[in-house]
N, C-alpha and C positions, 0 to 999 in steps of 0.2 A: 805581613799584609795579605789579604785574600788574593787569590789568583782569578783574573777575569779573562775571558776569551778575547776581549778587545772592546774598545769604546763603542764601535759601531754596533756591537751586539746588545749594549745595555738597554736601549729603548724597546727592544723586542722581547725582553725577558718578562714572562708573565706566569711562569710555572716553576715550582721548586721540587727537586728530586733529592730526597734525603738518604744518606746511609743510616743504619740503625745503631750498631754497636759503637759505643763511645762517641756518638753524636747525639742520638736521642736517649739511649739508655747506656749506663755504664756496664762494662763487661770485664770481669777479672776472675780467672779460674781460682785464684787464691781465696776468694770469698767463700767458696765451698770448702776447700781443703784445709784451711786454717781451723775449721771445726773438727777435722778428722785426724790431723797430725799435730801433736803438741810440741814436738821438738822443732825449733826454728831452722836448724841446719838440715834436718831431714826434710822439712817442708820445702826448702829451697832446692834440695837435690831432686825431690819428687817432681816439682814443677819444671825443672830443667831437663828431666830425663824420662819421665813416665807419662803423665798427662800434661802435655805441652801445647802451646798454641799451634805449633806447626802440625802436631799430630791431630789436634782437633780440627784443623782446616780440611782434613780428609772428609769430615762429616759435612762441612760447608759445601764441599764439591759434590756431595750426593752419596757418599758411602754410608751404609746403615750402621747404627750403633752396634747392633749384634755382631757384625763382622769385625768391627774395630775393637770391641771389648774382648771378644774371644782371642783375637790375635795378640793384643797387648797383654792379656792375662797369662798367655803362654810365655811371653817374654819376661814378665815380672810377676810370677805367681804369688809372691809374698804380698803383693798389692792388689790382688784380685778384688777384694771388697771395695777398695777405693776406686778402682777402675769402673766397677759396676755402679758405684755411687755417681760417678760422672754422668753416666747415661740416664740414671733414674732421677737425679736431683739437679739436673742442669740449670733450672731457673734460679738456683741459689748462687750461681756464678754471676747473676745480674742483680746487683744490690739496689737498683732504683734508677730513676730518670737522671740524665745529666741536668745539672742545675739550670733552671730557666727555660729549658727547651719545651716542656709541655705547654707552658704559657705562650711561648713564641709560636708554636704550631697552631694553637687556638686563635691567636691574633691573626695569623695568615688566613685561616679559614673564615674568620669573621669578616675579613676584607674581601672574601671571594676569590682568593688565590688558590688555584688547583695545586694540591700537594700529592706527591707520590714517593715511593721508596724503592731503592735497589740495595739489597743487603746480602752480604756473604753470611748465610745463616743456614744451618742444617734443617732439613725438612722435619725431622723428629723433634729436634730441640725447639724449633719454631712452634710446633704444635703444643709443646709443653708450656712455652712461655706466653704465647699470644693471648690466651684467655685472661691473663693477669694484667694486660695492658690495653684498656679500652680506648686509649688515644688512637689506636690504629683503625678504629671504626670510622673515623672522619677522613682517612686517607682515601683518595680516589682509586688507587690500586697499589699493590706492593709486589715486586719481583723478588722471590727468595731463591738464592743460588742452589740450595740443596734440592728444591723442587724441580728446578730447570736443568740441574747438572751442568751449570755454567757459572763461573766465578769471575768477579772482578780481579784483576784488571783486563780480562779477556774482552775484546771489542764485541764479541757475540752477545754478551749479556746486555750491553748497552743497545745494540741493534734490536734485540728482542723487546727490551723495555720500551724504547721509543715507538716501536710498532704497536705494542699492546696499549700504550698510553695515548696513542694517536697524537703524538707531539713531534714537532720538528726540534732538532737539536738546538738550533739557535734561539729558541724561545725559552730554554730551560737553564736554570742555575742548579748545578749539582754540588751538593754539600757532603764532604767526606773528610775523615780524619787522616787518611793515608795519601801521601803525595803521588804514589804510583797509580792509585785509582783516579785521582784528579787528572793526572797527565793522560791517562787512557780516555777519560771523558772528554778532555779538551781535544784529543785527536779525532774524536767523533763529532766535534763542533759544539759541544756543551761549554757554557761558561762554568768556571769552577770556583768554589770557596773552600780553602783548606781550613777545616774546622779546628778551632782551639777552645772557644767558649761561646756561650749564648750572647754575650755583650758584643763581641766582634761581629758575629753573624747578624745581630739586630742592626748594627750600624750599616752593614753592607745592604741589608734589605731596605733600610730607609733610603740609602743612596739610590737604590733601584726603584724607589717610590712604590714598593710593595707593602710597606707599613706606614 
């Protein structure tokens, strides 16, 4: 079931703050590297030891591709070309929107609901990906962790976002696929929806009379 800050907060909610990765758009490093590594066992080893989500998160926190690629290539010189591909072909790790979510975002905007985003996303990878996703043109504002050098679940990124969005925490529903981020948002006073799919989120939005 979705997580809500409390029944008393429900009538006040008039704004939605989305995460991006695996909420609005799917993200999986495998989608790129399955094209570059034919052997299934080698692919699994590579994703567990070389280009890993944990290593990638340094970029979300603000570290440049160039520094990360140079350092990792020294550690795994036999995979230098693959590591460089990570930095140059990052959008190929994003295979497309999460089913139903683009339509749901448009439905909210059509109802006049303000929509924003807070995403752990590298500045350079965001610059590569953003032009391919026109849906973000209808967002009122988006806070990107790599640009701010602040990451969820750090409370500082929520503080920055609420100030920039000119929103009170208790008027916002925060939608994220990670429970630690939901908990951090709730600690700031945001209502939270632990995202699983568009159908459950739509039900929650209807309960809040936003759809």
